[in-house]
C-alpha positions as CSV (number, residue, x, y, z in Angstrom):
1,M,5.5,-74.6,-70.4
2,I,5.7,-74.9,-66.7
3,N,3.4,-72.6,-64.6
4,P,5.5,-71.3,-61.6
5,V,2.4,-70.1,-59.8
6,G,0.7,-73.5,-60.0
7,N,3.9,-75.2,-58.7
8,I,4.1,-72.8,-55.8
9,G,0.4,-73.6,-54.9
10,H,1.1,-77.3,-55.1
11,T,4.1,-76.8,-52.8
12,I,2.3,-74.6,-50.2
13,R,-0.8,-76.9,-49.7
14,P,1.2,-79.8,-48.2
15,I,3.2,-77.4,-46.1
16,Y,-0.1,-75.8,-44.8
17,R,-1.6,-79.2,-44.1
18,T,1.5,-80.4,-42.1
19,T,2.4,-77.2,-40.3
20,I,-0.9,-75.4,-39.6
21,A,-3.9,-77.6,-40.2
22,M,-2.7,-80.7,-38.4
23,P,-1.7,-78.9,-35.2
24,L,-5.1,-77.1,-35.1
25,F,-6.8,-80.4,-35.5
26,S,-4.8,-82.0,-32.8
27,M,-5.3,-79.0,-30.4
28,T,-9.0,-79.3,-31.0
29,S,-9.0,-83.0,-30.3
30,S,-7.0,-82.6,-27.0
31,G,-9.2,-79.7,-25.9
32,L,-12.3,-81.7,-26.7
33,L,-10.9,-84.7,-24.7
34,I,-10.2,-82.4,-21.7
35,L,-13.7,-80.9,-21.9
36,T,-15.4,-84.3,-22.2
37,S,-13.4,-85.7,-19.2
38,S,-14.2,-82.6,-17.1
39,A,-17.9,-83.0,-18.0
40,F,-17.9,-86.7,-17.0
41,V,-16.1,-85.8,-13.7
42,G,-18.5,-83.1,-13.0
43,V,-21.5,-85.2,-13.7
44,G,-20.1,-88.1,-11.7
45,T,-19.4,-85.8,-8.7
46,G,-22.9,-84.4,-8.9
47,L,-24.6,-87.8,-9.1
48,F,-22.4,-89.0,-6.2
49,A,-23.4,-85.9,-4.1
50,F,-27.1,-86.4,-4.9
51,F,-27.3,-90.1,-4.1
52,A,-24.9,-89.8,-1.0
53,R,-26.9,-86.9,0.5
54,P,-29.1,-89.1,2.8
55,Y,-26.0,-90.9,4.1
56,Y,-24.2,-87.6,4.6
57,W,-27.0,-86.1,6.7
58,T,-27.3,-89.3,8.7
59,A,-23.6,-89.1,9.5
60,I,-23.9,-85.5,10.4
61,N,-26.9,-86.2,12.8
62,H,-24.9,-89.0,14.5
63,L,-21.8,-86.9,14.9
64,E,-23.9,-84.0,16.2
65,A,-25.5,-86.1,18.9
66,N,-22.1,-87.6,19.9
67,L,-20.2,-84.3,20.0
68,T,-23.1,-82.5,21.8
69,D,-23.1,-85.0,24.5
70,K,-19.3,-84.6,25.1
71,L,-19.4,-80.8,24.9
72,R,-22.2,-80.7,27.5
73,R,-20.2,-82.8,29.9
74,L,-17.3,-80.4,29.5
75,H,-19.7,-77.4,29.8
76,F,-18.9,-76.0,26.4
77,P,-21.6,-74.3,24.2
78,T,-23.4,-76.6,21.8
79,G,-25.5,-74.2,19.8
80,R,-23.5,-74.3,16.6
81,V,-22.3,-77.9,16.5
82,R,-24.2,-78.8,13.3
83,T,-22.9,-75.7,11.5
84,G,-19.4,-76.5,12.6
85,L,-19.6,-80.1,11.4
86,I,-20.8,-79.0,7.9
87,I,-17.9,-76.5,7.7
88,W,-15.5,-79.2,8.9
89,S,-16.7,-81.7,6.3
90,C,-16.1,-79.1,3.6
91,V,-12.6,-78.4,5.0
92,L,-11.9,-82.2,4.9
93,G,-13.0,-82.3,1.3
94,I,-10.7,-79.5,0.3
95,A,-7.9,-81.1,2.3
96,L,-8.5,-84.4,0.6
97,L,-8.2,-82.7,-2.8
98,G,-5.2,-80.7,-1.7
99,F,-3.3,-83.8,-0.4
100,W,-4.2,-85.6,-3.6
101,L,-2.8,-82.9,-5.8
102,L,0.3,-82.2,-3.7
103,A,1.4,-85.7,-2.9
104,D,0.0,-87.2,-6.1
105,S,-1.3,-90.1,-4.1
106,L,-5.0,-90.8,-3.5
107,T,-4.1,-93.4,-0.8
108,F,-2.2,-90.9,1.3
109,A,-4.8,-88.2,0.7
110,I,-7.6,-90.5,2.1
111,L,-5.5,-91.6,5.0
112,S,-4.4,-88.1,5.9
113,S,-8.0,-86.8,5.7
114,L,-9.2,-89.7,8.0
115,L,-6.5,-88.8,10.5
116,I,-7.5,-85.2,10.5
117,F,-11.1,-86.1,10.9
118,V,-10.6,-88.6,13.8
119,G,-8.0,-86.4,15.6
120,P,-10.3,-83.7,17.1
121,W,-12.9,-86.4,18.0
122,F,-10.2,-88.4,19.8
123,I,-9.0,-85.4,21.7
124,L,-12.5,-84.5,22.8
125,Q,-13.2,-88.0,23.8
126,R,-10.0,-88.0,26.0
127,L,-11.0,-84.7,27.6
128,A,-14.5,-85.9,28.4
129,E,-13.2,-89.2,29.8
130,R,-10.7,-87.3,32.0
131,H,-13.4,-85.0,33.2
132,R,-15.6,-88.0,34.1
133,Q,-12.7,-89.6,35.9
134,Q,-12.0,-86.5,38.0
135,I,-15.7,-86.3,39.0
136,E,-15.6,-90.0,40.0
137,D,-12.5,-89.3,42.2
138,Q,-14.2,-86.4,43.9
139,L,-17.7,-87.9,44.3
140,A,-17.0,-89.9,47.5
141,D,-15.8,-86.9,49.4
142,S,-18.8,-84.9,48.1
143,M,-21.1,-87.6,49.3
144,V,-19.6,-87.5,52.8
145,S,-20.0,-83.7,52.9
146,L,-23.6,-84.0,51.8
147,S,-24.3,-86.5,54.5
148,S,-22.7,-84.3,57.1
149,S,-24.7,-81.3,56.0
150,I,-28.0,-83.3,56.2
151,R,-27.0,-84.7,59.6
152,A,-26.5,-81.0,60.7
153,G,-30.1,-80.2,59.9
154,L,-29.9,-78.8,56.3
155,S,-32.4,-79.7,53.7
156,L,-31.3,-81.4,50.5
157,P,-31.3,-78.3,48.3
158,Q,-29.4,-76.4,51.0
159,A,-26.8,-79.2,51.2
160,I,-26.4,-79.1,47.4
161,H,-25.9,-75.3,47.5
162,L,-23.2,-75.9,50.1
163,L,-21.5,-78.4,47.9
164,A,-21.7,-75.9,45.0
165,D,-19.8,-73.3,47.1
166,H,-17.1,-75.5,48.7
167,S,-16.5,-78.5,46.4
168,P,-13.3,-78.6,44.2
169,K,-13.4,-78.4,40.4
170,P,-14.8,-80.0,38.2
171,I,-17.5,-81.5,40.4
172,K,-18.2,-78.0,41.7
173,A,-19.5,-77.0,38.3
174,E,-21.9,-79.8,38.3
175,F,-23.4,-79.0,41.7
176,S,-23.4,-75.3,40.8
177,R,-25.4,-76.2,37.7
178,I,-27.9,-78.3,39.7
179,A,-28.3,-75.5,42.3
180,G,-28.6,-72.8,39.6
181,E,-31.3,-74.7,37.7
182,Y,-33.2,-75.4,40.9
183,E,-33.1,-71.7,41.7
184,M,-34.5,-70.9,38.3
185,G,-37.6,-73.0,39.1
186,K,-36.7,-76.4,37.6
187,P,-37.7,-79.3,39.9
188,L,-34.8,-80.9,41.7
189,D,-35.8,-84.3,40.5
190,R,-35.5,-83.2,36.9
191,T,-32.1,-81.5,37.5
192,L,-30.7,-84.6,39.1
193,E,-32.0,-86.8,36.2
194,E,-30.4,-84.5,33.6
195,A,-27.1,-84.5,35.5
196,K,-27.2,-88.2,35.7
197,Q,-27.7,-88.5,31.9
198,R,-25.1,-85.8,31.2
199,L,-22.2,-87.3,33.3
200,H,-22.5,-91.0,32.3
201,S,-21.3,-91.9,35.8
202,E,-22.6,-95.1,37.4
203,N,-21.6,-93.8,40.9
204,F,-23.3,-90.5,40.3
205,A,-26.4,-92.3,39.0
206,L,-26.5,-94.3,42.2
207,F,-26.0,-91.1,44.3
208,A,-28.8,-89.4,42.4
209,A,-31.1,-92.4,42.7
210,A,-30.6,-92.4,46.5
211,M,-31.5,-88.6,46.7
212,L,-34.6,-89.1,44.5
213,A,-35.7,-92.1,46.5
214,S,-35.3,-90.1,49.8
215,R,-37.4,-87.2,48.5
216,E,-40.2,-89.5,47.4
217,S,-40.4,-92.0,50.2
218,G,-38.4,-90.4,53.1
219,G,-35.9,-92.2,55.2
220,R,-32.5,-91.3,56.5
221,L,-30.7,-90.0,53.5
222,N,-27.4,-89.4,55.4
223,E,-27.0,-93.1,56.2
224,T,-27.8,-94.1,52.7
225,V,-25.3,-91.6,51.3
226,D,-22.6,-92.8,53.7
227,R,-23.1,-96.4,52.6
228,I,-22.8,-95.3,48.9
229,A,-19.7,-93.3,49.7
230,H,-18.1,-96.3,51.4
231,S,-18.9,-98.5,48.3
232,V,-17.5,-95.8,45.9
233,R,-14.3,-95.5,47.8
234,E,-13.8,-99.3,47.8
235,L,-14.4,-99.4,44.0
236,Q,-11.9,-96.6,43.6
237,R,-9.4,-98.4,45.7
238,L,-9.8,-101.5,43.5
239,E,-9.6,-99.4,40.3
240,R,-6.3,-97.8,41.5
241,K,-4.9,-101.2,42.2
242,V,-5.7,-102.4,38.7
243,Q,-4.2,-99.2,37.2
244,A,-1.0,-99.7,39.2
245,D,-0.8,-103.4,38.1
246,T,-1.2,-102.5,34.5
247,A,1.0,-99.4,34.4
248,M,4.0,-101.1,32.8
249,A,1.7,-102.8,30.2
250,R,0.2,-99.4,29.2
251,K,3.7,-98.0,28.7
252,S,4.5,-101.0,26.5
253,T,1.5,-100.1,24.3
254,V,3.1,-96.7,23.7
255,Y,6.5,-98.3,22.8
256,M,4.7,-100.7,20.5
257,A,3.0,-97.8,18.7
258,I,6.1,-95.7,18.1
259,T,8.5,-98.6,17.2
260,P,7.3,-99.1,13.5
261,P,8.0,-95.4,12.5
262,I,11.4,-95.6,14.2
263,I,12.3,-98.8,12.4
264,L,11.2,-97.3,9.1
265,A,13.3,-94.2,9.7
266,V,16.4,-96.4,10.6
267,Y,15.9,-98.6,7.6
268,F,15.8,-95.6,5.3
269,F,19.5,-95.2,5.9
270,V,20.1,-98.9,5.2
271,D,18.1,-99.3,2.0
272,R,16.8,-95.9,0.8
273,L,15.5,-97.2,-2.5
274,A,13.3,-99.8,-0.8
275,V,11.8,-97.3,1.6
276,L,11.2,-94.8,-1.1
277,T,9.3,-97.5,-3.0
278,L,6.7,-97.5,-0.2
279,F,6.0,-93.8,-0.8
280,T,6.3,-93.7,-4.6
281,S,4.5,-96.9,-5.9
282,L,0.8,-97.6,-5.5
283,P,1.4,-101.1,-3.9
284,G,3.9,-99.6,-1.5
285,Q,1.5,-96.9,-0.5
286,L,-1.3,-99.4,0.1
287,V,1.0,-101.5,2.3
288,L,2.1,-98.5,4.2
289,A,-1.5,-97.3,4.7
290,V,-2.7,-100.7,5.9
291,A,0.3,-100.8,8.3
292,I,-0.5,-97.4,9.8
293,I,-4.2,-98.3,10.3
294,L,-3.3,-101.7,11.9
295,N,-0.8,-100.0,14.2
296,I,-3.4,-97.5,15.4
297,L,-6.1,-100.1,15.9
298,A,-3.6,-102.3,17.8
299,Y,-2.8,-99.4,20.1
300,L,-6.4,-98.5,20.8
301,W,-7.3,-102.2,21.3
302,A,-4.5,-102.7,23.8
303,R,-5.5,-99.5,25.7
304,H,-9.1,-100.8,25.9
305,I,-8.0,-104.2,27.2
306,L,-5.7,-102.6,29.8
307,N,-8.4,-100.2,31.1
308,P,-11.1,-102.6,32.4
309,D,-14.2,-101.4,34.2
310,V,-14.1,-102.3,37.9
């Protein structure tokens, strides 16, 4: 006689194994795989952070010294440069992860993060260089004014105070700082040395050296300053001539830098699939990233060649 209950039991067991037990087993395996992968990623990230820590702080120290020097030249506060760099590095890490997740491309994530990192430094470098160039342009007239003040009977500190009151910006801020530090009790020799190190100007270094030599050994400072002013004006005339002769070439570097993106945009309407391959495939992304880097390096190299030191 056939037992109906036993038959039902034999029927239910295979159904249970196929419909309930196997999915539970597969879910457990996938969850275990995800957990193991996350653990390996976390351990790898921790080990990388531990072993890369000395290099990180070395880079932070180098960037801090570089940015502090530029900010001092621009008369910006420098008290929290290190804290700002640490926060900025954390922001870059988050941006790298965000670009990676949004664009699904590690190549573009790294390239975008590098551009974000270099962008503010490049802008600050340009501002500091423009500030230095403005001071170079105003220095010769300031030397002539200092020579006239000394010839009229004023002492060197009094002549510097007069320059601080009547000079145009931005050199007015430098003479005001020298005069203010001298009034606070700092020796004039030390204020001139600090200004020379802060400005990174060869002409100002020559000007400061003449004033320091006059204070130590005497002599006619006004005649020395007049000769230096004449030499500075001659150098500025030559520099302006070089700038005028290379003006067209500098414009060509800008055209050279913007031509590849324009060609890529035009070619998108000619062969859309080929252009999209550059953005969707890993080899295309690598080729595009290398092209962007080489284009930027070519532009900076050309600008460096076309701005020679006179």
